[in-house]
Structure formats: structure tokens, C-alpha cells
LOPA-76499 format. One record per residue: residue in one letter; y, x, z of N, C-alpha, C in turn. Coordinates in pm, 1 decimal, padded with zeros to 6 digits. Atoms other than C-alpha are relative to their C-alpha. Layout:
N
(atom "A" (Y X Z) (Y X Z) (Y X Z))
...
END
This chain:
81
(atom "X" (-00118.9 -00038.2 00022.3) (-07927.2 01269.2 08346.4) (-00000.5 00050.8 -00177.2))
(atom "X" (-00000.9 -00021.7 00109.0) (-07822.2 01295.0 07987.4) (00056.9 00143.7 -00052.0))
(atom "X" (-00053.1 -00132.5 00031.1) (-07736.9 01615.5 07787.2) (00112.8 -00006.3 -00112.4))
(atom "X" (-00116.2 00017.6 00102.3) (-07423.1 01685.4 07563.1) (-00071.2 -00005.9 -00120.9))
(atom "X" (00043.0 00015.0 00120.9) (-07465.8 01574.7 07239.2) (-00120.5 -00093.8 -00011.2))
(atom "X" (00105.5 00076.7 00032.6) (-07768.6 01342.2 07293.3) (00031.2 -00134.1 00115.9))
(atom "X" (-00029.3 00132.6 -00094.2) (-07589.2 01070.5 07538.1) (00008.0 -00118.6 -00060.6))
(atom "X" (-00012.0 00138.9 00075.4) (-07609.5 00700.8 07482.0) (00141.2 -00036.6 -00036.7))
(atom "X" (-00152.1 00039.8 00045.1) (-07314.1 00586.6 07288.1) (00044.8 00115.6 -00088.7))
(atom "X" (-00041.9 -00119.0 00091.2) (-07293.3 00904.0 07096.3) (-00014.0 -00021.2 -00158.7))
(atom "X" (00018.1 00062.1 00138.7) (-07350.2 00694.0 06766.4) (-00078.9 00087.0 -00078.2))
(atom "X" (00090.4 -00058.3 00095.6) (-07632.5 00898.4 06664.0) (00035.2 00136.0 -00029.9))
(atom "X" (-00050.4 -00127.3 00017.8) (-07455.5 01220.8 06635.0) (-00041.6 00087.5 00092.1))
(atom "X" (00015.9 -00104.7 -00087.3) (-07576.4 01541.8 06764.0) (00107.1 00114.1 00013.5))
(atom "X" (-00112.2 -00084.4 00005.4) (-07244.4 01716.4 06754.8) (-00007.7 00078.8 00135.3))
(atom "X" (-00022.1 -00060.7 -00118.7) (-07173.8 01975.1 07001.1) (00186.7 -00007.4 00045.2))
(atom "X" (-00141.7 -00004.0 -00014.3) (-06810.4 01880.5 06988.3) (00026.8 -00112.8 00108.1))
(atom "X" (00008.8 00068.5 -00144.1) (-06890.9 01635.7 07303.6) (00103.2 00074.5 00102.7))
(atom "X" (-00076.7 -00081.2 -00089.4) (-06616.6 01748.0 07545.5) (-00043.2 -00020.0 00138.7))
(atom "X" (00043.4 00031.1 -00149.4) (-06739.0 01562.6 07859.2) (-00082.9 -00107.9 -00026.3))
(atom "X" (00083.7 00142.5 -00009.7) (-06994.0 01288.4 07942.4) (-00029.0 -00030.0 00124.0))
(atom "X" (00041.2 00050.0 -00126.7) (-07108.1 01088.4 08211.3) (-00118.3 -00061.4 00007.7))
(atom "X" (00132.8 00068.7 -00021.0) (-07443.3 00950.7 08338.6) (00014.8 -00117.1 00086.6))
(atom "X" (00006.4 00137.0 -00100.7) (-07562.2 00653.0 08506.3) (00034.1 00025.9 00152.6))
(atom "X" (-00019.9 -00034.8 -00141.2) (-07529.8 00842.7 08831.7) (00134.5 00036.9 00031.0))
(atom "X" (-00130.6 -00022.8 -00030.6) (-07164.5 00873.1 08794.0) (00040.1 00138.2 00005.1))
(atom "X" (-00044.1 -00144.5 00000.3) (-07158.6 01237.3 08723.7) (00075.9 00025.0 -00128.7))
(atom "X" (-00108.5 -00051.5 00107.0) (-06900.4 01411.6 08498.9) (-00056.5 00130.6 -00023.9))
(atom "X" (00021.3 -00127.3 00022.4) (-07038.5 01691.1 08314.2) (00110.0 00060.7 -00108.7))
(atom "X" (-00107.7 -00044.5 00063.2) (-06759.8 01913.7 08187.7) (-00040.0 00121.5 -00101.5))
(atom "X" (00043.5 -00093.9 00101.1) (-06805.2 02144.2 07859.9) (00111.0 00115.8 00053.6))
(atom "X" (-00061.1 -00109.9 -00055.4) (-06691.2 02502.8 07959.3) (00128.4 00025.7 -00069.9))
(atom "X" (-00138.3 -00022.2 00085.4) (-06422.4 02519.2 07680.1) (00122.8 -00070.5 00053.7))
(atom "X" (-00130.6 00105.1 -00031.5) (-06219.2 02224.7 07832.5) (00063.9 00063.0 00122.1))
(atom "X" (-00052.1 -00049.8 -00121.5) (-06160.7 02446.0 08123.9) (00110.3 00116.3 -00002.5))
(atom "X" (-00118.1 -00092.6 00058.9) (-05957.9 02693.7 07918.0) (00175.5 -00065.8 00026.5))
(atom "X" (-00128.1 00061.3 -00004.1) (-05653.9 02439.1 07928.7) (00003.3 -00114.1 00110.9))
(atom "X" (-00017.8 00119.0 -00088.4) (-05525.6 02222.8 08203.2) (00022.2 -00122.6 -00080.7))
(atom "X" (-00019.9 00147.7 00059.0) (-05405.9 01953.6 07975.4) (-00116.9 -00056.1 -00061.3))
(atom "X" (00107.9 00034.0 00046.0) (-05724.3 01954.9 07791.7) (-00107.3 -00055.0 00090.3))
(atom "X" (00098.4 00038.3 -00103.1) (-05931.8 01948.5 08102.7) (00046.9 -00142.9 00056.8))
(atom "X" (-00053.1 00100.5 -00073.4) (-05718.1 01692.4 08270.8) (-00000.9 -00128.6 -00087.4))
(atom "X" (00001.4 00116.3 00092.0) (-05689.5 01465.9 07950.9) (-00129.0 -00070.8 -00004.2))
(atom "X" (00150.7 00019.7 00024.1) (-06080.7 01450.2 07888.6) (-00052.2 -00045.7 00164.3))
(atom "X" (00042.2 00043.7 -00132.2) (-06140.8 01424.2 08268.1) (00029.8 -00163.1 00019.0))
(atom "X" (-00049.1 00135.7 00004.7) (-05934.3 01120.9 08280.3) (-00065.2 -00096.6 -00088.7))
(atom "X" (00121.3 00070.8 00087.4) (-06138.0 00980.2 07976.0) (-00103.2 -00062.6 00045.9))
(atom "X" (00133.8 -00000.5 -00030.0) (-06436.5 01027.6 08126.5) (-00012.5 -00074.7 00149.6))
(atom "X" (-00000.9 00073.6 -00132.8) (-06339.8 00885.3 08490.8) (00016.2 -00156.0 -00038.2))
(atom "X" (-00016.7 00140.1 00045.0) (-06225.3 00569.5 08298.9) (-00138.6 -00046.4 -00022.7))
(atom "X" (00121.2 00051.1 00052.1) (-06575.2 00532.5 08152.0) (-00085.6 -00024.0 00137.2))
(atom "X" (00071.9 00021.0 -00104.7) (-06729.4 00567.2 08497.0) (00050.3 -00107.7 00089.9))
(atom "X" (-00069.8 00089.1 -00074.9) (-06466.8 00355.5 08677.6) (-00048.8 -00141.6 -00075.7))
(atom "X" (-00001.7 00140.5 00081.0) (-06497.3 00056.2 08407.5) (-00110.3 -00022.9 -00034.7))
(atom "X" (00124.5 00024.2 00051.3) (-06840.8 00099.4 08285.4) (00009.6 -00023.0 -00159.6))
(atom "X" (-00034.5 00038.3 00122.8) (-06663.7 00047.0 07932.6) (-00047.2 00113.7 -00093.1))
(atom "X" (00015.2 -00100.3 00092.4) (-06750.1 00232.6 07627.3) (00122.3 00005.9 -00080.2))
(atom "X" (-00137.0 -00031.6 00077.4) (-06506.0 00395.4 07371.9) (00035.5 -00123.4 -00080.4))
(atom "X" (-00065.1 00093.4 00119.0) (-06286.0 00167.2 07139.0) (-00033.1 -00142.4 00037.1))
(atom "X" (00012.0 00146.6 -00032.2) (-06330.5 -00137.7 07351.4) (00137.9 -00043.3 00076.1))
(atom "X" (-00124.3 00077.7 -00074.0) (-06056.5 -00365.4 07510.9) (00013.3 00036.1 00141.2))
(atom "X" (-00006.0 -00021.1 -00147.3) (-06189.9 -00310.9 07840.5) (00028.9 00161.3 00055.3))
(atom "X" (-00034.7 -00148.9 -00027.4) (-06175.0 00076.6 07814.1) (00149.4 00027.9 00015.6))
(atom "X" (-00157.9 -00021.9 00032.0) (-05813.0 00065.5 07687.5) (00083.9 -00041.8 00114.3))
(atom "X" (-00083.3 00075.2 -00097.6) (-05705.4 -00174.5 07956.7) (00005.3 00086.2 00145.1))
(atom "X" (00019.2 -00093.8 -00099.5) (-05869.0 00056.9 08236.8) (00062.2 00134.9 -00007.6))
(atom "X" (-00065.4 -00073.7 -00000.9) (-05727.6 00332.7 08110.0) (00166.1 00019.5 00003.4))
(atom "X" (-00159.6 00022.7 -00015.5) (-05359.5 00204.4 08084.1) (00024.8 -00003.3 00152.5))
(atom "X" (-00017.2 00040.2 -00130.7) (-05402.0 00092.9 08426.2) (-00000.8 00121.0 00067.8))
(atom "X" (-00001.6 -00104.6 -00078.4) (-05510.4 00432.4 08564.5) (00119.7 00107.2 -00053.2))
(atom "X" (-00074.7 -00107.7 00056.0) (-05258.2 00623.3 08342.9) (00154.3 -00035.5 00080.1))
(atom "X" (-00119.8 00060.0 -00078.4) (-04982.1 00377.3 08520.5) (00022.4 00073.1 00134.4))
(atom "X" (-00018.4 -00050.9 -00145.4) (-05079.5 00484.0 08859.0) (00004.9 00137.1 -00000.8))
(atom "X" (-00031.2 -00155.0 -00007.8) (-05095.7 00866.9 08794.2) (00126.5 00020.5 -00033.5))
(atom "X" (-00140.8 -00010.2 00052.2) (-04746.4 00831.8 08631.7) (00092.0 -00027.8 00107.1))
(atom "X" (-00075.8 00059.2 -00108.6) (-04590.2 00634.1 08891.0) (-00005.3 00088.6 00133.1))
(atom "X" (-00009.3 -00100.7 -00118.2) (-04695.4 00875.8 09163.9) (00045.5 00138.8 -00014.0))
(atom "X" (-00061.2 -00131.9 00035.2) (-04589.3 01179.4 08958.0) (00154.0 -00023.5 00000.0))
(atom "X" (-00143.1 00033.0 00003.0) (-04237.4 01012.6 08923.9) (00043.6 -00031.7 00135.5))
(atom "X" (-00048.7 00021.7 -00160.2) (-04207.0 00951.8 09297.7) (00008.9 00131.0 00058.3))
(atom "X" (-00003.8 -00150.3 -00052.7) (-04234.2 01330.0 09363.0) (00141.3 00047.0 -00016.1))
END
């Protein structure tokens, strides 16, 4: 399990600005401050879920494609209500 600030793909930064991260075990670890706002939590959770589902890294076409697909599913379900 990786720790906040030292996970693979962190581009060498040891910043504590990491909001969430995922491990190879498909676990998502949430930074406590993200729980203060539903919008921040939901947005960051969605971002990390896309990493787990797609296996893609940030700033890649695969990541963006999977994020767009997941956003489309979520929004279409919300609009049906």
C-alpha cells in the first residue's frame, strides 16, 4: 500500500497536497480534508475511481476517455430522475 505523498506516479513530489490515491489493490485512500465538502469529495473520488477502473495515469488519453465515459453515465442517470 502506498502512502500519501509517495505513491508511484507522483512525479517525485513529496507534497501533502495529494487529495486521494489508489493502490494496486484497488483501494482508494481519502485525505480527511476532502470530506469537508461533498463536491470536493465526489470530484476527487470520481477521479481516483477512473484510475482504478482504467489503470491509466493522469494526463493520458486513456484516462480522459474513461473519465468522459464515467461522467456520461453519471450525468445521464442524474438527468433521468
